[in-house]
C-alpha positions in Angstrom: 34.8 23.5 20.9 33.7 20.8 23.3 30.1 21.5 22.6 30.7 21.4 18.9 32.4 18.0 19.2 29.6 16.7 21.4 27.0 17.9 18.8 28.9 16.3 16.0 29.2 13.0 17.9 25.5 13.1 18.7 24.5 13.7 15.1 26.8 11.0 13.8 25.6 8.4 16.4 22.0 9.3 15.7 22.4 8.8 12.0 24.2 5.5 12.6 21.3 4.3 14.8 18.8 5.4 12.1 20.6 3.6 9.3 20.7 0.5 11.5 16.9 0.6 11.6 16.5 1.4 7.9 18.8 -1.4 6.7 18.9 -4.7 8.5 20.4 -8.1 7.6 19.6 -11.6 8.8 22.2 -14.3 8.1 20.9 -17.9 7.5 22.5 -21.1 6.4 21.1 -20.7 2.8 22.3 -17.1 2.5 21.8 -13.6 3.9 18.5 -11.7 3.8 19.0 -8.0 3.5 15.9 -5.8 4.3 15.8 -2.4 2.5 13.7 0.7 3.1 11.7 0.1 -0.1 8.1 -1.2 0.1 5.7 -3.5 -1.6 2.0 -2.7 -2.0 1.2 -4.8 1.1 3.5 -2.5 3.2 6.1 -5.2 3.6 9.7 -4.0 3.2 11.7 -5.2 0.2 14.1 -8.1 1.0 16.8 -9.6 -1.1 18.6 -12.9 -0.6 22.4 -12.8 -1.1 24.1 -16.2 -1.7 27.5 -17.2 -3.0 27.8 -17.9 -6.8 31.3 -19.2 -7.3 33.7 -16.4 -6.5 30.8 -13.8 -6.9 27.4 -13.4 -5.4 23.8 -14.1 -6.5 21.2 -11.6 -5.4 17.5 -12.6 -5.6 14.2 -11.1 -4.6 13.4 -14.6 -3.2 10.1 -14.5 -4.9 8.6 -11.7 -2.8 7.2 -9.8 -5.8 5.5 -13.0 -7.0 3.9 -13.5 -3.6 2.6 -9.9 -3.6 0.8 -10.4 -7.0 -0.3 -13.9 -6.0 -2.2 -12.3 -3.1 -4.4 -10.5 -5.6 -4.7 -13.5 -7.9 -2.6 -11.9 -10.6 0.4 -14.3 -10.7 -0.2 -14.9 -14.5 0.9 -11.3 -15.1 4.2 -11.7 -13.3 6.4 -13.1 -16.2 5.4 -10.4 -18.7 5.8 -7.5 -16.3 9.1 -9.0 -14.9 10.5 -9.2 -18.4 9.6 -5.6 -19.2 11.0 -4.2 -16.0 13.8 -6.5 -14.8 14.8 -7.4 -18.3 15.6 -3.7 -19.1 18.0 -3.7 -16.1 19.8 -6.9 -17.3 18.4 -9.0 -14.4 17.7 -12.7 -14.7 14.1 -13.8 -14.6 12.6 -17.1 -13.6 9.0 -18.1 -13.3 8.7 -16.7 -9.8 11.7 -14.6 -9.0 14.3 -12.1 -10.4 18.0 -12.2 -9.6 21.4 -11.1 -10.8 25.0 -12.0 -10.4 27.4 -9.5 -8.9 31.0 -9.1 -7.9 31.9 -7.7 -4.5 32.2 -4.2 -6.0 28.8 -4.5 -7.7 27.1 -5.9 -4.7 25.5 -2.7 -3.3 24.2 -1.5 -6.7 22.9 -4.9 -7.6 21.0 -5.3 -4.4 19.4 -1.9 -4.9 18.5 -2.8 -8.5 16.9 -6.1 -7.6 14.9 -4.6 -4.7 13.7 -1.7 -6.8 12.7 -3.9 -9.8 10.9 -6.3 -7.5 8.8 -3.7 -5.7 8.0 -1.9 -9.0 6.8 -5.2 -10.6 4.6 -5.9 -7.7 3.3 -2.3 -7.4 2.4 -2.0 -11.1 0.5 -5.4 -11.2 -1.3 -4.9 -7.9 -2.3 -1.3 -8.8 -3.7 -2.4 -12.1 -5.7 -5.2 -10.5 -6.8 -3.2 -7.5 -7.9 -0.3 -9.8 -10.2 -2.6 -11.7 -11.6 -4.1 -8.4 -12.1 -0.6 -7.0 -14.0 0.7 -10.0 -16.4 -2.2 -9.7 -16.7 -1.6 -6.0 -17.4 2.2 -6.5 -20.1 1.4 -9.1 -21.8 -1.1 -6.8 -21.6 1.3 -3.8 -23.1 4.2 -5.7 -26.0 2.1 -7.0 -26.6 0.9 -3.4 -26.6 4.5 -2.0 -28.9 5.7 -4.7 -31.4 3.0 -3.9 -31.2 3.6 -0.2 -31.2 7.4 0.0 -32.2 8.7 -3.4 -30.0 10.2 -6.1 -31.0 13.8 -5.3 -29.4 13.4 -1.9 -26.1 12.1 -3.2 -23.0 13.7 -4.8 -21.2 11.0 -6.9 -17.3 11.1 -7.1 -17.1 14.5 -5.4 -14.1 16.3 -4.0 -14.1 17.5 -0.3 -11.4 19.6 1.4 -9.8 18.4 4.6 -8.5 20.5 7.5 -5.3 20.8 5.6 -7.2 22.5 2.7 -6.1 19.7 0.5 -9.0 18.5 -1.8 -9.8 14.7 -1.5 -11.6 12.6 -4.0 -14.2 10.3 -2.5 -16.7 7.9 -3.9 -19.9 9.6 -2.7 -21.3 12.1 -0.2 -24.8 11.6 1.2 -26.6 14.7 2.4 -29.5 14.2 4.8 -30.9 17.2 6.7 -28.0 18.6 8.7 -25.7 15.7 8.2 -23.1 14.8 5.6 -21.8 11.3 5.2 -18.6 10.6 3.2 -18.3 7.1 1.6 -15.2 5.8 0.0 -14.7 2.4 -1.7 -11.5 0.7 -0.6 -9.9 -2.3 -2.3 -8.0 -4.9 -0.4 -4.5 -3.7 -0.5 -2.3 -1.4 1.5 -2.1 1.6 -0.9 -5.9 1.9 -1.1 -6.3 1.6 2.6 -3.5 4.2 3.4 -5.1 6.6 0.9 -8.6 6.4 2.5 -7.3 6.4 6.0 -5.2 9.6 5.3 -8.1 11.4 3.7 -10.5 10.5 6.4 -8.1 11.6 9.2 -7.7 14.9 7.5 -11.5 15.3 6.9 -12.2 14.4 10.6 -10.2 17.5 11.7 -12.7 19.9 10.1 -14.6 22.2 12.5 -17.8 20.2 11.8 -16.6 16.9 10.3 -18.9 14.7 8.3 -19.4 11.0 9.2 -16.8 8.9 7.3 -17.6 5.4 6.0 -15.2 3.0 4.2 -16.8 0.3 2.1 -14.8 -2.9 1.4 -15.5 -6.1 -0.6 -14.7 -8.4 2.4 -13.9 -7.4 6.0 -12.3 -10.8 6.5 -9.9 -10.4 3.7 -8.7 -7.1 5.0 -6.7 -8.7 7.8 -4.9 -6.1 10.0 -5.6 -3.4 7.4 -9.1 -3.4 8.7 -7.8 -1.8 12.0 -6.4 1.2 10.0 -9.7 1.9 8.4 -11.7 1.4 11.6 -9.5 4.1 13.3 -10.6 6.6 10.5 -14.3 5.9 10.6 -17.0 3.2 10.1 -16.2 0.2 7.9 -18.9 -1.6 6.0 -18.8 -4.6 3.8 -20.4 -3.9 0.4 -23.0 -6.6 0.8 -23.9 -5.5 4.4 -27.7 -5.2 5.0 -29.5 -1.9 4.5 -29.8 -1.5 8.2 -26.0 -1.4 8.6 -25.8 1.5 6.1 -28.6 3.4 7.8 -27.0 2.9 11.2 -23.7 4.2 9.9 -25.4 7.4 8.7 -27.3 7.8 12.0 -24.1 7.4 14.1 
């Protein structure tokens, strides 16, 4: 019985500790910032600002969704997407934020609704913009590889299995003598970076792994995301000189 009570206590305390890490709050003079385990495209956690609104509360996303889309230059798309997503949930929409009023009983559900709507707005806009950027990047990369190594030596938009046996889509595979070099175009946002880093880590665990190369529009614009790509293989800027591409293949 004592062991069972100890096990129960241990599990309960472990869960309490875990919840304390998943959900945090910071109180400030203007209101309380509640951080939830829901994430924006940049990888930042969703945050809602809770303030007093008479006898009730006002919950806002504090403009975090707007900042996410602003980072990819798509802020003009915010009002339309916000109306489509937040409007369906009955949330209030301003030019740069979404919010809602809630009673004390409604507080938890409303915080969840605002956070979910905010991250969804940002994700849909950023994914659309990044998808278009990535398509252009892939086309430019494939033209560059064909010019450097010849079309007969390249598989365009192939699938390659990793050590897990999961098939991964990549931008191109260059085959030269006994070497294979996998290239993947990566746009400047976290979802694209996480995708390529994951596939490259899996591919690197093969018995005879190919060389892996990420190609980005601008290394400088990647910020800390560059480090994630660099851990998974070589990283080249799309306008890098021909010698940089040839060195990556020779590595």
